[in-house]
KOLSERO-490128 format. One line per 10 residues: number of its first residue (from 1); their letters; for each residue x, y, z of C-alpha. Coordinates in steps of 0.05 Angstrom, whole numbers, plus 5000, padded with zeros to 4 digits. Layout:
REM residues N
NUM	a	X,Y,Z  ...
REM end
This chain:
REM residues 392
1	xxxxxxxxxx	7097,8624,7775  7072,8695,7763  7015,8696,7711  7000,8770,7698  7048,8826,7684  7105,8828,7734  7169,8866,7748  7219,8841,7800  7280,8880,7820  7335,8843,7859
11	xxxxxxxxxx	7405,8858,7884  7430,8802,7839  7396,8763,7783  7427,8696,7765  7405,8684,7693  7446,8619,7688  7457,8636,7615  7521,8611,7582  7573,8656,7550  7631,8621,7516
21	xxxxxxxxxx	7617,8556,7553  7616,8589,7621  7555,8609,7661  7549,8684,7666  7561,8721,7731  7498,8750,7762  7469,8816,7741  7479,8868,7795  7416,8908,7811  7377,8868,7760
31	xxxxxxxxxx	7305,8871,7736  7262,8813,7710  7199,8829,7670  7145,8781,7650  7075,8769,7627  7029,8709,7621  7075,8662,7658  7135,8678,7613  7196,8722,7621  7197,8779,7571
41	xxxxxxxxxx	7261,8815,7590  7321,8811,7638  7372,8865,7647  7401,8920,7691  7348,8958,7730  7374,9026,7706  7367,9005,7633  7302,8966,7637  7259,9002,7688  7222,9045,7637
51	xxxxxxxxxx	7199,8982,7600  7162,8954,7661  7087,8945,7648  7073,8930,7722  7092,8962,7787  7163,8943,7804  7168,8898,7865  7235,8912,7898  7264,8851,7932  7319,8895,7960
61	xxxxxxxxxx	7380,8853,7981  7350,8787,7959  7373,8750,7897  7334,8718,7840  7352,8653,7806  7315,8599,7766  7272,8553,7807  7310,8505,7851  7308,8433,7827  7313,8370,7869
71	xxxxxxxxxx	7334,8318,7817  7320,8255,7857  7269,8243,7912  7224,8187,7937  7164,8224,7962  7123,8160,7963  7168,8134,8018  7162,8196,8062  7125,8156,8116  7189,8118,8130
81	xxxxxxxxxx	7238,8167,8163  7312,8152,8162  7319,8148,8238  7274,8087,8238  7322,8048,8193  7391,8020,8202  7441,8073,8182  7516,8079,8174  7528,8005,8161  7525,8003,8086
91	xxxxxxxxxx	7473,7996,8032  7454,7922,8040  7436,7929,8114  7399,7995,8102  7358,7967,8044  7339,7905,8085  7312,7950,8140  7274,7991,8088  7243,7930,8055  7221,7904,8124
101	xxxxxxxxxx	7184,7970,8135  7153,7968,8065  7125,7899,8079  7093,7921,8144  7020,7945,8145  7012,8019,8135  6955,8069,8146  6938,8107,8082  6925,8170,8124  6995,8164,8152
111	xxxxxxxxxx	7023,8160,8082  6982,8219,8058  7001,8263,8117  7075,8245,8110  7075,8260,8035  7039,8326,8047  7090,8347,8099  7148,8327,8053  7122,8367,7994  7107,8427,8038
121	xxxxxxxxxx	7179,8423,8062  7203,8423,7990  7162,8485,7976  7186,8521,8039  7258,8508,8019  7247,8544,7952  7243,8482,7908  7201,8491,7846  7214,8425,7810  7225,8355,7838
131	xxxxxxxxxx	7240,8288,7806  7195,8238,7840  7223,8168,7831  7188,8103,7843  7113,8107,7832  7089,8085,7901  7028,8121,7930  7027,8166,7869  6955,8189,7882  6978,8220,7948
141	xxxxxxxxxx	7043,8247,7919  7010,8279,7858  6954,8310,7900  7006,8341,7947  7047,8367,7889  6986,8399,7858  6964,8432,7923  7033,8462,7932  7039,8483,7858  7102,8442,7853
151	xxxxxxxxxx	7129,8423,7785  7149,8350,7778  7179,8298,7733  7150,8231,7754  7194,8171,7740  7157,8104,7741  7211,8056,7760  7221,7988,7728  7240,7937,7781  7248,7862,7787
161	xxxxxxxxxx	7284,7803,7756  7222,7769,7730  7209,7766,7655  7186,7832,7624  7111,7835,7629  7111,7801,7697  7147,7856,7736  7143,7932,7739  7167,7952,7670  7145,8011,7625
171	xxxxxxxxxx	7094,8064,7643  7046,8033,7592  7044,7970,7634  7046,8004,7702  7005,7963,7753  6994,8019,7804  6945,8078,7800  6970,8139,7762  6926,8202,7764  6905,8224,7694
181	xxxxxxxxxx	6934,8294,7703  7002,8264,7721  7014,8229,7654  7044,8290,7618  7098,8290,7672  7113,8215,7669  7179,8186,7644  7209,8117,7655  7265,8096,7701  7302,8033,7720
191	xxxxxxxxxx	7314,8018,7792  7384,7989,7787  7427,7939,7751  7429,7895,7814  7353,7892,7822  7324,7891,7752  7324,7846,7691  7370,7877,7640  7318,7868,7585  7268,7905,7628
201	xxxxxxxxxx	7317,7962,7637  7326,7965,7562  7251,7968,7550  7243,8023,7602  7299,8063,7570  7270,8053,7500  7202,8078,7525  7231,8144,7546  7278,8150,7486  7221,8142,7437
211	xxxxxxxxxx	7185,8201,7469  7245,8246,7478  7241,8239,7554  7294,8230,7608  7311,8164,7640  7335,8155,7711  7377,8098,7740  7409,8086,7808  7481,8071,7786  7546,8053,7823
221	xxxxxxxxxx	7516,8070,7890  7551,8019,7934  7612,7974,7932  7566,7914,7938  7535,7931,7871  7603,7926,7838  7619,7861,7873  7553,7831,7852  7561,7850,7779  7634,7831,7775
231	xxxxxxxxxx	7635,7766,7814  7564,7747,7834  7583,7751,7908  7573,7797,7966  7519,7821,8014  7470,7843,7960  7472,7775,7926  7462,7740,7993  7403,7784,8011  7368,7779,7943
241	xxxxxxxxxx	7377,7703,7941  7348,7698,8011  7288,7741,7991  7276,7700,7928  7287,7762,7884  7349,7738,7847  7337,7682,7796  7369,7616,7812  7406,7618,7745  7433,7689,7755
251	xxxxxxxxxx	7502,7698,7725  7540,7763,7736  7559,7801,7673  7631,7807,7698  7631,7882,7687  7632,7944,7730  7565,7981,7737  7580,8038,7689  7609,7993,7635  7551,7945,7642
261	xxxxxxxxxx	7499,8001,7637  7535,8026,7575  7535,7957,7543  7459,7954,7553  7450,8021,7518  7425,8056,7581  7473,8115,7580  7464,8177,7537  7450,8251,7543  7379,8238,7569
271	xxxxxxxxxx	7402,8192,7625  7406,8213,7698  7456,8167,7733  7440,8174,7807  7495,8168,7860  7557,8149,7820  7597,8134,7883  7637,8072,7864  7667,8092,7798  7736,8086,7767
281	xxxxxxxxxx	7772,8138,7725  7753,8097,7663  7680,8097,7686  7681,8173,7693  7710,8181,7623  7654,8136,7596  7601,8177,7632  7630,8240,7604  7632,8213,7533  7560,8188,7540
291	xxxxxxxxxx	7533,8257,7559  7501,8229,7623  7481,8276,7679  7506,8248,7745  7460,8263,7804  7497,8265,7870  7464,8255,7937  7522,8267,7985  7482,8270,8050  7444,8207,8035
301	xxxxxxxxxx	7508,8170,8016  7540,8191,8082  7478,8172,8122  7474,8102,8093  7549,8093,8094  7565,8077,8021  7623,8125,8013  7635,8191,7977  7628,8203,7902  7692,8229,7867
311	xxxxxxxxxx	7660,8298,7856  7725,8332,7838  7739,8283,7782  7670,8291,7754  7679,8366,7752  7748,8362,7721  7724,8314,7667  7665,8358,7649  7610,8310,7670  7545,8349,7683
321	xxxxxxxxxx	7533,8346,7758  7466,8356,7792  7450,8351,7866  7391,8319,7900  7370,8300,7970  7345,8229,7957  7285,8210,8000  7270,8220,8073  7286,8147,8085  7359,8166,8078
331	xxxxxxxxxx	7359,8242,8089  7339,8288,8145  7304,8337,8098  7290,8352,8025  7326,8420,8023  7371,8424,7961  7403,8488,7987  7425,8449,8049  7450,8395,8003  7490,8446,7963
341	xxxxxxxxxx	7521,8475,8027  7540,8406,8052  7571,8389,7985  7611,8454,7979  7637,8449,8050  7670,8382,8032  7690,8396,7960  7765,8396,7950  7766,8444,7892  7743,8517,7885
351	xxxxxxxxxx	7678,8521,7848  7652,8587,7818  7587,8608,7850  7549,8604,7785  7572,8533,7771  7553,8513,7842  7484,8542,7834  7476,8507,7767  7478,8440,7804  7409,8455,7834
361	xxxxxxxxxx	7380,8497,7777  7403,8495,7705  7436,8426,7702  7379,8385,7732  7326,8427,7698  7356,8412,7630  7365,8338,7647  7293,8331,7669  7264,8369,7610  7284,8316,7559
371	xxxxxxxxxx	7281,8344,7489  7247,8409,7511  7308,8440,7544  7322,8502,7504  7301,8550,7560  7303,8502,7619  7335,8527,7682  7349,8598,7658  7321,8667,7668  7319,8691,7596
381	xxxxxxxxxx	7265,8720,7550  7216,8667,7529  7230,8621,7588  7175,8602,7637  7174,8650,7696  7194,8596,7745  7241,8629,7794  7265,8628,7865  7279,8685,7913  7343,8674,7952
391	xx	7344,8713,8017  7403,8757,8031
REM end
């Protein structure tokens, strides 16, 4: 983020500002002026050049846009690469292989080095803001984020079927180390409906709601999740019973994931519903009505073998869509531009360039900002000068 006076000229400037409900087309031959870490003016170079208080840095054919945002990552698991897990055979088999690795002894230096490399990769790919989900090895994660000047929203993730107070619940009760300087970036998350006591999920959601903060939840990721919640059967149930995670008195709610999450009060305009693969038309309508931002991780879903989210239906229904890479335990890299290219190559509808770019800038920035989203994800006067240079 530039701190002093600056003036950046680019072939195109994507402000990501709305006009009549549509995101504006980019400014051709645009100029962005700023001071003290804030944008002061954005406009055509010919009209604005005389207002520059600093030497104009000409980016020539490059383009400027708001900082790229990766709306869902697991940096604390970066020491477990995807190619060491069982891939392509569905979620239950993949998660079993992941848990086996998590239970194995690990060298802290290995974790630290892997996290550092992952965050450096984020920065090299142009990412300026990442949602770190989980809370594992947060000392290493936060240190790497600080060294790379990476913005972050840190979701401490409630997990477990034990009674609230005996499992990972709200940030106030978090049992693992959290660096003091990380706390302003902390929000709460719930792991998933299939892995967490519903009362714990409600407490985690209430914690963030009371503070005007976002809430993240893995939702409708795999057909096994739907089977478990509807009927109490399937590979996830078998695995969790075998591991002693699922209570002996567990009774399925008899509802699909989206409907169940809604019944628990987990879905609203501050919720990020991650994955959204196994959803019905009625589920999509409910997500749209709730104002939820759906975070899609198409490469991760394909790698694990859980299916493809109905992206076209989300877009037609007006559900806010963000893209993310997920973690390196199910993705080959953390490059959201690569994620966007992968998604667009397989999308079955034509998407305007500005709307596509919004999925890795404006939409996730606003979702992660919580109640402070007035200028999030846009290049407009008064907004933080957090921007990305896109090479021609």
